[in-house]
N, C-alpha and C positions, 0 to 999 in steps of 0.2 A: 315356344306354344304352338301348340297342335289340334287341329281339330279331327277327330275322328266320326266317319257317318256310320251305318249301322254293316256295311262291306267292310270296315276295319275293326269290327268289336273285338276280333280276337288277340288283336294290336294292343289294345290299352295295356299299359302298365298298370292295374290297378294297384293302391295301397290297400298294403296288411291291417292299418286302423282299423279299428269299430267302424270310423263313419265311411271309411273307402268299401267296408265289407260291404256297408248297408245300398251304399252305393250302387256298388256290383251287382250285390243281389236284385235290387230295383230294377235298374237297365238291362243288363243282360239279357234275360227273359225278353223286354221289349224290345230289341235287337232281335231277336233271332225270331220271337213268333208274329211281333206287329204291333202297333200301337194299340190300336180295334180292337185286339184278343185281352186285353186289360180296361181299356176304357173305351166302352162300345162309343160313344157318341164322342169320340174324337179322330182327326185324320191330321196328323202332322209327322215331318222328318226330325228323328230325334239326334242330334250330336253331342256327340262328349267333350269339352275343350277343356284340353289338362295345360292349367300356365305353374310356374313353379311347383307347389307341391299341392296343388288344389285340382280338383278334377268337377267341372260344373258342366251340367246338364244346360243344352240349345235345344229349340223347339224352331222349327222354316214353317213359315205357309206362307201360300200365293192366293188360294180365295175359299175355299170352304167356308161358306157360309151358313152351314146347320152344324156347325162346330160349337160344344162346350166352350162357353166363357173363358177357360183356362190359356185357350190356344187362339180366341178368336173374340176382336174389337168390337165387331158387327154384331156378334149376338146380343151386345148389351140392349140393343134395339129388340129384338126380339120376345129379352129375357122381360122388358116393358110390357110388350105385347101381352105374352102370357099372365103376366101379373094385373092387368086389367080384368083378361077375359077369368081367372080365378079368381077374381075379387069381384064379380060382375057390374064391373063399370062399364055397361054396354053403350050407354048415353056416352063417355069418357071417348071410347073404341070411335064413334061410328064420328064424334066431332075431330079425333086427331089423325084419323084416317089417311087423308090427303097428305096430313106434315109426315107421316110414320112411312108413307109411299115416296114422296119428295125425297126423305132422309135417305131410307133403302137406297134408291137412286143415285143420291152425293156422295154415300160410303162407297159404294162398288164403286164410281168412277172415278172415286178418289185411291183404289186402292188401298184399303183401309186393311183389310188382312194381308196386305204382303206384309210380313213383320218375321224378325226374329226374335222369342224372349227367349232373354239372359236368367239361368236358373232356374228352367222349369221343370219343376215336379210331377208338372199335369195336376196339382191338387190347388184348392180350394185357397189358401197359407202356402206360400213357401217361406221357410227362414232359407238367412244365405248364410254361407261359411266367412270367417276376418276378411274382409277384401281390404289390401293398402290404395290407398289414393293411386298409384303409380301402375299399381293391378287394375283396378276400373279403367286407367285413360287407354289401357296396352290392350285390354278386353276391345274397346269400343271401336276403337282404331283398327284394331286383327278384323273384329267382324264386317265391319263397316268394306273393308279388302275383302272380305269373302264374299258378302252381298251387299254389293253395291247401290241394290233397288232396292233394300227394304229398309221397312223402321226397325229400330232397334230400341227394346221396351225392356224396362226393368219392372217388373210387379211387385206388390205386397208391401212398399215404402211406406215408415210411418218415423214421426220422431223421436220415440221412446227407444224400441230397439236398434232403429237404422238412421238413427243422427248423422253417423259418418259418412255413409254413404250417398244419404240423400245429398247432404252436403255435399260433397264431393259430384256428383252428379248435378248437384245445380250450379257448381264453381265451372263445372264445361259446359253451361247453356244450357242445358235437357229442359224442355219443354215438363212442364209437373203437371198430372190432370188427376184429380179427387174422384176416388172410386165407389168407397165406402165406407162404415165405420166400421170401428173393430175394437174388440174391447181385450185389457190386459190385467190379469192378477201379481200385484208382486208381493209373495210371501215378504219380504222387509216392510212390508206397510200392514201386516195383521195386526201384529198387539197394538198399535194404533190408529186401531179401527173402532166405529163404534160401538157400543157392546150389543145391541142387535146385531148389526150384521155379524159376530162373532157369534151370537146365537144362531141366528136364522143355520150357517156352516153346521155349525157341530149338529143341529137340528135334522140336517139333513144327514148326516152321517149314520144316526140312530134309528131313518129308516132302514139300512141296511138290515136291521138285526132282526123285523119281524118276520112272521111266520111265514114257512112256505118259498121265504130268500134265498139264495145261495150266491155268494161271490165264485165269479168264472177267474182264475190267471191265467195268462197266455199257453201257459202248457197243458192247460185242462182243454183246450180247444184240438179237435179234430181236423185234418183234412176236408172230411165227409160235413163239416159245420160250416162250408164255405156259404153253399147257397141261401141257406140260416141266415146267414149274418150279410148277404148280400139282399136280403126279403127286407130283413129291420134296415138297411140303410135305406135303400130304395123308398120306404114309404115316410121317411121323414126326407131325407136331401130333395129326391124326385117328387114322390104325391105332393109331400103339404109342400114344401117348397118352389121349387123349379125344374122341370127337366133341362136346365142348359148349366146344372148344376153338372160334372163329370160324374158316370153312368158305371162304376165299375162293376167286373165282371166276375162270374164265380172263379176264372182264371186267376184272377188280380189275388182274390182273398185269398186262393187257397196259395199264393207265394208269400203273403202278408204270414199264414198260420206257419208255414213249413220254413220261410227264412228271417221271419221277425223283424220285417223291415220295418213294420210299427207292432209297438208292444198294446194288445188286449189285453180288454177284461171285459167281463160280462156279467148279466143277470138271467138266471135261471129261477122262473116262480114258478110253483108245481111241475117242478121238473119239465120246463120248455122252455127255450131260450127267448129272453123278450126284448133284451138290450144287448148292446154292445159297444165299445166307445176304444178307440187305439190314439196311441201318441207317438211323438217321435221326440227328442231333443237336436238340437246343436246350438253350442256359441248360448250354452246355458238360459237357453228356450228353451221350451215344448209347445207343442201345439198337436190340436187333434183333430184331421181331417177321417177322420174314421168316427162317425155317432151314426146309431141307428136303433129307432124302438120299435115295440109294438103301438102304432100310435090308438091303435083299437081298445087296448085295454084302460080302465078307468086310470083318471086323469088322480085318483088319490092314491094309488099306488106308488106315485113320487117316480116313475124310471129315471127321467131325466134330471130331475132332484140328485138321485142316488148316485147316477154316471158321471154327473158333475160334479159332487161330495168325492167320491173315490180318484180323480184326477188334481180337485183342490190338495188330498190331502197330500198327495205324490209332487206336490208342487212344495210343499208347505216342507215336506220330510227333507226334501233335495235341494231344498233354497232355491228352486230352479223356477223362472216368470214364465206365469200360464199365456200365451197366446190365445183366447175365449172365441178369436173371431169374430163372425159379424153373427145379427139378428138376437132378438131377445134380451134388449137392451136393459130396461126394466128389471130382470129376472138377475143380471149378471152386478148388475150395480149394486144392488141388494145383498153380494156376497163379497163387495169390496174392489169390484172392478172401476176401473175409469175406463172411458173410452180416447179413441186417437183415431183421428180420421188416415185412411189408409191411402196412397197415392201411385200411381205409375207415373216413372222417368220415361220421355219418349228421345232418343236421336234421331232426328229427322232433318238436319241443315243441308243435308246434302243431299235432299229427295228434291224433284222438282218444286214450283213454288205452289201452285194447286194441290198437292199432296199436302205438303205443310200446313197449307192454308186450313184443311180443316183439321189437324192435330189442334192448332194453334185457337179454332174457334172451339170444336170441343173442348178445349181447357178450361178457354173462357166462360163456356156453359157452366158446366161444373167446377169451379171453381167459385166464382162470383153466384151462383144461384144456386148450385146443388150443395154446397158444403157451408153457406149459414143455416140450409132447411137442415141438414145432418146436426149440428150443433144445437141449433138452438131445441129443436124435437126431441132433441138426442136420440136417435132411429138407429 
């Protein structure tokens, strides 16, 4: 087992498999040019952990309190404040302001952002390689030895696609914290879906045949399309949802186009690029961390419906589980997706009591209060 830093990137014995090539094309530019040139709102130190035939990215942070949530737990507070402001909850903001001030002080005092995140691709959804129980234990011990003052985090866990990994971490005594609801579409369930849901999927596909609509495949994109892809992504992920989502740069999207780190599809309407989606696959699961469309165009065009239909078709044709991430739960359930609670596992037994206490308090609140709310209201 070995850990490679950015100073040692040239020594990494990258595998020549398809996944190995994707991993290298994703992280080698980051090592050379720095994380912020690819994700503007992230400052972190990136490492590659080599164990057996696996190469796993790690990120390490100390403070960096303004980071996107992909490298920060502190930003969950900032995200909540932003949500209240975005939805004009002025009275609630005023009422909770002292609470947030106290929580911010507690989080900083307890060094909540002093952490290492395992398998962190700097994305909203990380997909894991196949890890044996012994590999997971070795990784945890190795990372603790390398970073004895840091909490160790495994994000993007759920009991549907990561039951084995979650069980191993639970047996190791990790603390689990509910983070959000996510949705999955399993193509094996398609034939047993109610006819109305299958009809909705087919209806969405027919939108692609509208006049003035052109569907783009990855090879149709040029490098100079990167600024427009970024604009569409920003309109949805940053302006509509949250500025604490990862803020990908033009450079990031240039690399996506050139190296196919994600497979892009797009929509042109009246000759203009108005929608884009990018997916990647690991272990029979696909995720779409890149989604964007022109939110200013009329909803009747169905841009999001077309983008989703395109990836659902890929899921069905390749018999690949579609990790649909969080948000718009009703829309996804209408198309046959089902809800799962996503958690993060925290390795913190090696830390001082005052730091462990914060993680366990956070777990208690989000597991006992947050999780039932997510389930009850299908958020």
